N, C-alpha and C positions, 0 to 999 in steps of 0.2 A: 345263543344255538348251541346247543348241547353237543358235547364232544360226540364221535363215534369211532368204535374200536373195530375192525375187524377179526375175525376170530377162524384162521383156517384147520381144519377138522380132518382125520387120515381115516376116517371109517368110524366103525362103533366097535369097540371092544377094545383092551387091552393086547392082546397075543395077535391080531393083524388090524387093528386099527387105532382107531381116539381112544385111550385113555379115558373112561368115563367119570371118574371121577374128580381127572384132573380140568376137563373140556368142562363139567358141570359147575365146579367150584370156580374156574376163571369166569364161566358168564354171569355167577352172585357176585364177586366181587368188583365185577363191572359196575353192575347195577346197583349195587351197594357206593360209588362213590357216584353217582346220579349219572351215568354215561351209556351211550344207547350201543347196543353192538348188532354187527350181522354175522352170521355163520357164512365161508364157503368153502370149497371142498373140490379138489380136481374131479374133473368126469373120466375116471378112466377104473379099468378094473382093477380088482386088488392083487395083490401079488400072489395068493393062496387065502385059503380060510380057515379058521383053526376054530377045533369044538373048545368051547372054553370049560366046558367039563371037566376033557380028559386031555386035553392039552393035544391031542391028534389031529393031522391036515386032513379038512375034510372034501372029499372029491366032485366040487362044484366053484361055480366063480360068482364073484359078488360085484355089482358097484361102488367105490369106493363114496359117491355122491350122492347115490342112493341111501348107502347105510348110515353116513355122518347125518340125512336128513333125522334118523332117528332120534338124536341127539336134541339135535335144534328142531324138533317138532314141526317140522315141515321147510319152516322160515330158513330157506339156507338157496344158497347163489350156486351157479361153476362158478370157479373161482376165472375159468377165462374170461369172464367178465366183469372182474376186480378193476377199477380205477382209483390210481393211490390218492388224487384230488377229492376223492368223496370222502375219505378217511384219515384221522387225526393220529392214531397207531395201528399196531396188529399185530395177534400174538398167537402161537403156534403150541398149544398143550401139547403133551409127550404121549407115551404108546405106542407100542413095536411098528403101527402103522407109519410113523412117521420116520421109522426107519425102513418101513418095507412100500409103502404106497407113495410118501412124496418123496423121497428116492433112496437108493439102492444100496442103503448103506448097512445095512442088517446081513445082507450078501458079500457086500464085495470094500466094506474097510473104506478105509481113505482111498480108494480108488472109486468109491462113487460116484453117481451121474444124478442130476436131480432133476424132477418131472416139467418138463417149459414151463407150464403153466406156475408154478411154486418158483422158480427161478427170476424168470419175470415181473412177477408182483414184488420178490422181494427186494429187485434191484433197482425197483418203479419206487419203492418205500426208501431207499435208504438215498437216492437222485435226488428224491422230494426231500430229505432230512427228517422223518418222520421218524417214530421209534419202534422198534419190533422186540415183544416179548418173549422165549421161549426156552418152554418148559420139560425139564425130565432130559427125554434124547434128541427132542426136537434142536438145541444147539448144535448137533452134527450137521443139520441141512444148511444151518444160518452162514456155517463157516464152509460148508462146499459151496457156496454160492459169493460170500463176501473174502473170505479170506484169512485176513490179517484182523483176526475181531478177537477178543477176550471174552471168556464162554465159562460156565461152568455147568458141569451134567454129576454133580458131586465129589466122589474118590474114585470111582472106579481105574485103575490103572489101565487097561488095555484101552478104552477109551477117550481118555486123555490124550493116550500118545498117538492115537490116531487123528485127535482135534489137533494136535502137534504137528502131526502128518500134513495136513494140510494144510498149514501155514497158521492156523491160529494160536491161540496164548489160553491152556485151560486152569483156574485158580478151583481149589478144592475149597466147598464148600459145604457146612450140615443144614440141617433141616429149619429151611424157612429164609436161609439166607439167599443174596443175592448177590450175582456180580454184574457189574456198571460197565459197559465200555462205552465212557464219552462222545468217543470220536465218531463212532456208525450207530451210537444211540439204542445200543442192543442190549437189553438187560434178562436175565436167565437165573435160573433156580434147578436146584435136584430134583424135589419131587421124587417119585418112587423110584427113579433112579438109586434112593437110599430103601433100605425097611422103613419105610414110614408108616404113620397112621392116617386117616381120613382130615382130624384135625392139622396136622404138619403138614397136607397136601396143600389145606387150603392158607395157611399161613405164608408158602408159598407161592401160592397165587395173588395173595394180597398184596401181599410188598412187590411183584412185577406190577400188578394193575397201576400202584397207587404211584410208583418209580417212571414207569412209560407214561402217565399222564402228568407228574412235574417235568417231563421231560418233551412234551408234545408244543 
């Protein structure tokens, strides 16, 4: 039976949802390893909606699950339905949505709280000793939940300090490089937390996918 990875999205678009390059290239990397994937997202309203052309906030509301369905081409499930027993690993692409919709790190920093379905999901995977991958800013979500975990978000000092304040250990990494926490089976990479090209994003996503599969 093929291994299966759950991919948790946070909307659609870097400034208020999942980073589309990171999400899409993660799905590509998974399929290239001969593995199946299923996308999930919490069924909640976004923190806000950003005009990606101007960077300005828009006077409207959108649903994280509905917006994530754009990336998943409609093949997506509510995170509330997730069962750890059905999957071998889990990956969180980045984008501001990870820090705005999956948790509120973008607004509260180290004092952030996590969406209940996200927290329940991560804890279930950790309890089952199944690996978790996290790209870009999403390692802050994992750190807020697991605490004493080694991760990387690249080299941003302010975010690294927040990770340490939440009980985590931050490692400085560059393009395509990963941090592996063997105790928690957590694998992270910086992606667009650095000034990256799309090919460098693919390298990081691919390295995370290959590593979590080796740990599964």
